[in-house]
N, C-alpha and C positions, 0 to 999 in steps of 0.2 A: 521178671525174676522174683521168685518167692523168697522171703527172708529166711535166714537160717539162725538157729540157736547155737551160738559159738562160745565155748569156754576158751578164753585167751589167757595163756599162762606166760608171764614174763613181760614186765612193764618198764623196761629200761629206756634208753634214749631212742631206740628204734621201735620197740614193742608198743610203747604208749601211743605214739602218733598212728601207728598201724591199726591198733585197736580203735582209736578214735575215728579213723576213716571207715572202718567196717561199720561202726555204729552210725556214722553219718549216712552211709549207703542204705540204712534201713534194717541191718541185721541186729538180732537181739544178742548183744555181747555181754557176757559176764566175765569180768577180769579178775586176775589174782596174781599177786607177787608176794614173796616172803618179806619184802621190805615195807615197813610201815609208811615210809615217806613216798615210795612209789605208788602204793595204794591210795594215799591221800591225794597225790597229784592226779591220778586217774579219775578219782571221784570228782575232783574240781573240774575236770574236763567233761563231766556229765556222764561218765561211764558207770554202769552198775558194777560194784566191786564186792567180791566175796571175801569172807573172813578166813576161808580155808580152801584148799584144793578140792575137797569133797563138795563143798557148797558151790564152787564154780562149775563143777562137772554135772551137777544135778540137772537133768532134762536136756543136756547138750546133745546136739546132732553132730557137732564138729569140735574137736579139741585142737587148738593151734598153739604151738610152743615157739617162743623166741627167747632163747636162753644162752648163757655165755659159752658153755663148753659141752662136750659129749657126755661127761659124767652127770651134768645137770639134766640133760634131756633124758638119759636112760633112767635116772632116779625118778623123774616125774612120770614117765611112761609106765614104769613098773608099778608105781603107786596108783596110777590112774586106771590102768586096764581092767582090774577087777570091778571098778565102779561104773564103767561105761555101759550105756545101753547098747544092745545089738544093733549093728549097722552104723555106729558112729565112725566118722572119718577122722583119721589122725594126720595132721600136717605139721611138719617141723620146718620152720623158717630160719633156724639158727645156722651159723657157719661152724661146722664141727668136723672132726676127723672122720676119715672114711670107714674106719673100723666101727666107730660108734654108730654111724649111719646104717651100716649093715645090721648091727645088733638091734637097732630100733625097729627096722623093718621086720626082722625076724620075730621080735617080741609081738608086734602087731599081727603078723601073719599067723603065728602059733595060737594067738588068742582069738582069731577069726575076724580081725578088723582090717579094712583097707587103709593104706598109709601112703604118704607122699613126702619126699624131701624137697623143699622148695626154698633154698636160700635166696638172698636178695642182693642186688647191687643198686647203688644210688645214694647211700649215706643218709644222714639225718634230714637233709633238705628234701631228698626224694621221699622219705617216709612222711614228712610233714605235708608235702604237696600231693601225695598219692601217685607219684610218678616212678615208683620203683620198677626195676626189672626183676622178674622171678624166673629162676632156672629150676625146673621141676623134674624129679625122677620118680617113677612109679608106674603102675599099670594105667593104661589109657582110661579105664573106667574111673579110677580114683582121680586122675587129672581132670576129667570132664566134670566130676562133682565139685572139685576144688576151684575150677576156673572162675565162676562168678565171684567167689570170695577174693581170689587173688586180684581180679580186675577192679575190685573196690579199693585196693591198696596200691596198685601198680599200673603202669602204662604199657608195659611189654611183658607178655607171659609166654614162656618158651618151654615146651615139653621136650626135654633133652634125651629121654629114653627111659630105660628100666630103673628099678630102685638103685639109688646112689648116683645116678647120672647128673642130677641137679647139683649135688655137692661137688662132683668132679668138675663140672663146668665152672662153678664158683671159684674153686681152688686154682684152676688154670687161668681164669680171667684175672684174678687178683695177683697172680705171679707176674703176668704181663704188666699189670698196672704198677706194681712195685718196682720192677726193673725199668720201665719206661720213665717213671718219675725221677729216678736217680739219673738216667741219661739226660733228661731235660734239664735237671738242676745242674748237672756237670757242665752242660753247654752254656748256661747262663753265667756260671762262675768263670768259665774260660773267657766268655765274652767280656766280663768285667775286667779281667786281667789284661785283655787285649785292647781295652779302650772302646769297645763297641757297646752302644747303648742297648738296654734291655728291649726297648721298643723297636729298634732297628732289627735285632735278632728275631723278635716275635713276628714282625712284618714279613720277614723273609721266610722263616721256618714254618709259619702257620699256613703258608700257601705253597710250600715246596715239599720235598721228600721227607723232611723232618716232622711233618705234621702228625700229631697224635692227640688223644684226649687229654693226656697229662699236660700238654702245651696249650691247647686251644680252649679247654674248659676249666683247667685247674692250674694255670700258669703259676709257678712257684715264686715269682717276684711281683711286687706291687706294680700296678699300672695297667699293663696290657689287657688283662681280663678283670674288670672291676668286681665281679662277683666271686672271684677266687679267694680262699682263706688268707692268702698273702696280703690282701688289703685290709684284713681284720686281725692283724697280729697273729696269724696262723691259728686262730681258734677253729676247732674241727666242727663240721666236716666229718672227716674220717680220721680218727686219731692214729698217731704213729704206733701206739701199742697194739691197735687192732690190725694194722698192716703187718706188724711183726708176727702176730698170731697167725694170720693167713699165710704168710711166707713160711712159717714153721709147719703149717699143715701141708703146704706144697712140698716142702723138703721131705717130710715124713712119707708122703704118698709116693714121691719119686724114689726114695730108698726102698720102699716096700715093693714097688713095681719094677725096679731096675731101670728107670728112666734117667737119662743124663740131663741135669738141669744146672749147669755151672753158673750161669748168670743168676738164676733163682737162688742158688746157694750163697753167692756173694752178696746179693741184695739182702738176704736174711742177715748176714753178718754185719752189714752196714747199719741196718735198722736196729739190730740187737745192740750195737754200740751206742747208737743215738738214744735209744730208750734207757739203756743202762746209765747214760750220762744225764738223765732227767728230762728227756724230750718226749716221753710217752704220751703226755696229755695234749701236746701240740698236734696240729694237723700233720698228716704224713708228708705233705709238701714241704714242711719245715725241715726236711732232710737237707735242704740246701744250706742250712746253717752249719751242719757238720762238715759238708763238703767245702764250705768257705774256710773252715778251720784246718782243712787238709786231712780230715778223717775219712778213711775209705774202708776200714774193717775193724773188727773187735781187737782190743789190746793196744 
């Protein structure tokens, strides 16, 4: 694999370890973030850090963005496109709304650039370990070009279809995750009330029809899964505020497409109330705290 010159834009909790893994795989990464602190941390990781977006883009063959919301992605892409060399590949790994995804692809296409939406699953642990799952949407040629880069940051790379398909897969996946975590947490709260130990419930459900990732990998009570955030005072992981964001994206996409997602809607209301009560910085599995208090929806 020949190394690529990559401008990596966005050095938050996910972006910085992703950029670090690209660098470790031999790619020439120049990183940028508006935050002075984020740039300093990236530099401490051994990354080449630019002082401006323009400097980061100089000589880049690939621009990869990992940003909080669609408005940030569109702002960076609009500023970057006139500065990019012909043939530069644009990859966005952010989790954003479907309208912004379409607009980003349109911007790239109209300017003559190939683009890919490639959001991730796996949280900060997956970003650190380089074991993320990438869900990609875009032309097959763009996916083929991006694949070696994505493989440097992830363990599973899936081409989901045309432009926007990666973001659609991410939204649907995380709606399942949010709903299933609430169901698992409810079951453990019910078990507590019935005098059933958490370990006994886990031993049964983890090998029976109740088995799911929220139970076996991210169990919301301490003990049964030692690596789950519940054993570390619910430090994320994947913060509840981010789960609320993703459930909001799913809600908006369902409304726009006419899909019925009643459980997704109710999960959004439950997480909204939890975040509003101050739980946003805790791991999303900490939703069990609200359920123990009897909270099931906003208000």
